[in-house]
C-alpha angles and dihedrals in degrees: 000000000000089000090053092051091049092050092050090050091049092050091049090051092048091052092051090048093048096049097064090045094051092055108050112199112240125186114248110261112244113212117217116222107250115242111218124224091250091054090050091051091049091049092050091048090049092051091047091049091049091050092049092049091049091050092049091049092052092046091052091049091052092049091050091049092051092048090050091051091050091049091052091050092049092048090052090051091049091050092049092048091048090053090048091050092049091050091049092049090054090048091050091052091050094047095044091059111120094235092052092050092049091049092051091047092053090048089056092049101257122143129214111242110185092202092060097046117106121189116229119200119212 
């Protein structure tokens, strides 16, 4: 009887070994949702539109920066010219003084004749 018990145990073990082999475990197949042609076209158009908008934004930023730089340069030129004009106005006032004009006239050999002098009012 011991042989019979051993044979029964062997058969039971063989069955348990065979069962897992007969049913191979496969991973469940995940189905991707199909993307239709229209959805692909819309996605491509969206990406292209986004790229075009980004490009336009960058181009506008560059143009604004360049305009700002030109404005700063022009303001610097205006300031420099204003300073030059102010300096020249001071120089004109100094040189238009009566004593300065008389001094220059005497250096050039002119004489003051009171009969020939006409007063000009400004």
